[in-house]
C-alpha positions as a Markdown table, in Angstrom:
| # | Residue | x | y | z |
|---|---|---|---|---|
| 1 | Met | 0.5 | 13.5 | 24.2 |
| 2 | Asn | 2.0 | 11.6 | 27.5 |
| 3 | Leu | 1.0 | 7.9 | 28.4 |
| 4 | Arg | -1.7 | 8.8 | 30.8 |
| 5 | Gln | -3.4 | 11.3 | 28.2 |
| 6 | Arg | -3.2 | 8.4 | 25.6 |
| 7 | Thr | -4.7 | 5.8 | 27.8 |
| 8 | Ala | -7.6 | 7.9 | 28.8 |
| 9 | Ala | -8.2 | 8.9 | 25.1 |
| 10 | Ala | -8.1 | 5.2 | 24.3 |
| 11 | Glu | -10.6 | 4.3 | 27.0 |
| 12 | Lys | -13.2 | 6.8 | 25.7 |
| 13 | Ser | -12.9 | 5.8 | 22.3 |
| 14 | Thr | -14.8 | 2.6 | 22.6 |
| 15 | Val | -17.1 | 1.2 | 20.1 |
| 16 | Pro | -20.8 | 1.1 | 21.2 |
| 17 | Arg | -22.0 | -2.3 | 22.0 |
| 18 | Ala | -24.7 | -3.8 | 20.1 |
| 19 | Glu | -27.9 | -4.0 | 22.3 |
| 20 | Ser | -29.2 | -7.6 | 22.8 |
| 21 | Ala | -32.5 | -8.9 | 23.1 |
| 22 | Asp | -32.0 | -9.4 | 26.9 |
| 23 | Ser | -30.7 | -6.0 | 28.1 |
| 24 | Thr | -30.0 | -7.5 | 31.6 |
| 25 | Ala | -27.4 | -10.0 | 30.6 |
| 26 | Pro | -23.8 | -8.9 | 31.6 |
| 27 | Asp | -21.4 | -7.9 | 28.9 |
| 28 | Ala | -18.2 | -9.6 | 28.9 |
| 29 | Ser | -16.1 | -6.7 | 27.9 |
| 30 | Pro | -16.5 | -3.6 | 26.0 |
| 31 | Ala | -15.2 | -3.6 | 22.5 |
| 32 | Thr | -12.4 | -1.1 | 21.8 |
| 33 | Glu | -11.4 | 0.5 | 18.6 |
| 34 | Val | -8.1 | -0.8 | 17.4 |
| 35 | Pro | -5.9 | 2.0 | 16.2 |
| 36 | Leu | -4.2 | 2.3 | 12.9 |
| 37 | Thr | -0.5 | 1.5 | 13.0 |
| 38 | Arg | 2.5 | 2.0 | 10.6 |
| 39 | Ala | 2.9 | -1.6 | 10.6 |
| 40 | Gly | -0.7 | -2.4 | 9.5 |
| 41 | Ala | -0.4 | 0.2 | 6.7 |
| 42 | Ala | 2.9 | -1.5 | 5.5 |
| 43 | Trp | 1.0 | -4.8 | 5.7 |
| 44 | Val | -1.9 | -3.5 | 3.5 |
| 45 | Gly | 0.8 | -1.9 | 1.1 |
| 46 | Ile | 2.9 | -5.2 | 0.6 |
| 47 | Ser | -0.2 | -7.4 | 0.1 |
| 48 | Ala | -1.5 | -5.0 | -2.5 |
| 49 | Ala | 1.9 | -4.9 | -4.1 |
| 50 | Ala | 2.1 | -8.9 | -3.9 |
| 51 | Met | -1.1 | -9.0 | -5.6 |
| 52 | Val | -0.1 | -6.7 | -8.3 |
| 53 | Ala | 3.2 | -8.8 | -8.8 |
| 54 | Ile | 1.1 | -11.9 | -9.0 |
| 55 | Leu | -1.1 | -10.5 | -11.7 |
| 56 | Leu | 2.0 | -9.2 | -13.6 |
| 57 | Ile | 3.5 | -12.5 | -13.7 |
| 58 | Ile | 0.5 | -14.4 | -14.9 |
| 59 | Phe | 0.2 | -11.6 | -17.7 |
| 60 | Leu | 3.7 | -12.0 | -18.7 |
| 61 | Val | 3.6 | -15.7 | -18.8 |
| 62 | Gln | 0.6 | -15.6 | -21.2 |
| 63 | Asn | 2.6 | -13.1 | -23.6 |
| 64 | Thr | 5.7 | -14.7 | -24.5 |
| 65 | His | 5.5 | -14.7 | -28.5 |
| 66 | Gln | 8.2 | -12.6 | -30.2 |
| 67 | Val | 7.3 | -9.1 | -31.1 |
| 68 | Gln | 9.4 | -6.2 | -33.3 |
| 69 | Val | 10.3 | -3.4 | -31.2 |
| 70 | Asn | 11.3 | 0.0 | -32.6 |
| 71 | Phe | 12.8 | 2.6 | -30.5 |
| 72 | Leu | 14.7 | 5.9 | -31.4 |
| 73 | Gly | 15.9 | 4.3 | -34.7 |
| 74 | Met | 16.9 | 1.1 | -33.0 |
| 75 | Ser | 15.1 | -2.2 | -34.0 |
| 76 | Thr | 14.9 | -5.4 | -32.2 |
| 77 | Ser | 12.9 | -8.4 | -32.0 |
| 78 | Thr | 12.2 | -10.1 | -28.5 |
| 79 | Ser | 9.6 | -11.5 | -26.4 |
| 80 | Leu | 6.6 | -9.3 | -25.6 |
| 81 | Ala | 6.9 | -10.6 | -21.7 |
| 82 | Leu | 10.3 | -9.1 | -21.7 |
| 83 | Met | 9.4 | -5.7 | -23.1 |
| 84 | Leu | 6.2 | -5.5 | -20.8 |
| 85 | Leu | 8.8 | -6.3 | -17.7 |
| 86 | Ile | 11.0 | -3.7 | -18.8 |
| 87 | Ala | 8.0 | -1.1 | -19.2 |
| 88 | Ala | 6.6 | -2.1 | -15.6 |
| 89 | Val | 10.1 | -1.8 | -13.9 |
| 90 | Ala | 10.7 | 1.6 | -15.7 |
| 91 | Gly | 7.4 | 2.7 | -14.5 |
| 92 | Ile | 7.9 | 1.5 | -10.8 |
| 93 | Phe | 11.4 | 3.4 | -11.2 |
| 94 | Ile | 9.9 | 6.7 | -12.2 |
| 95 | Thr | 7.2 | 6.5 | -9.8 |
| 96 | Ala | 9.9 | 5.9 | -6.9 |
| 97 | Val | 12.0 | 8.8 | -8.0 |
| 98 | Leu | 9.2 | 11.3 | -8.5 |
| 99 | Gly | 7.7 | 10.2 | -4.9 |
| 100 | Thr | 11.1 | 10.5 | -3.3 |
| 101 | Ala | 11.6 | 13.7 | -4.7 |
| 102 | Arg | 8.2 | 15.0 | -3.5 |
| 103 | Met | 8.9 | 13.5 | 0.2 |
| 104 | Val | 12.2 | 15.4 | 0.1 |
| 105 | Gln | 10.5 | 18.5 | -1.0 |
| 106 | Leu | 7.8 | 18.3 | 1.7 |
| 107 | Arg | 10.5 | 17.7 | 4.5 |
| 108 | Arg | 12.1 | 20.6 | 3.6 |
| 109 | Ile | 9.2 | 22.9 | 3.8 |
| 110 | Ile | 8.3 | 21.3 | 7.1 |
| 111 | Arg | 11.7 | 22.0 | 8.4 |
| 112 | Arg | 11.4 | 25.6 | 7.4 |
| 113 | His | 8.3 | 26.3 | 9.4 |
């Protein structure tokens, strides 16, 4: 789609104006729909991640007592907050690796077709 086609499409995609009680009053300007952008999507994602991080920090601060941890025959005593942080980071890492693998797989499929 070239610039003229995009401009024409944007002009056509206006949000209908609300009817006022006085239909003879002139409208200042027609309302237009704001397009979704990658920057906007990134902003929403970063905001959501920041909220989750804040909640995680609050949760960790409230759970600082010592716990006994047993894993694969190893045993240690450490703070619950540290164990929860390690589990959260491991979950994020696993999600990132699997998500990256899926994106690479989809890109290869697209290139083939």
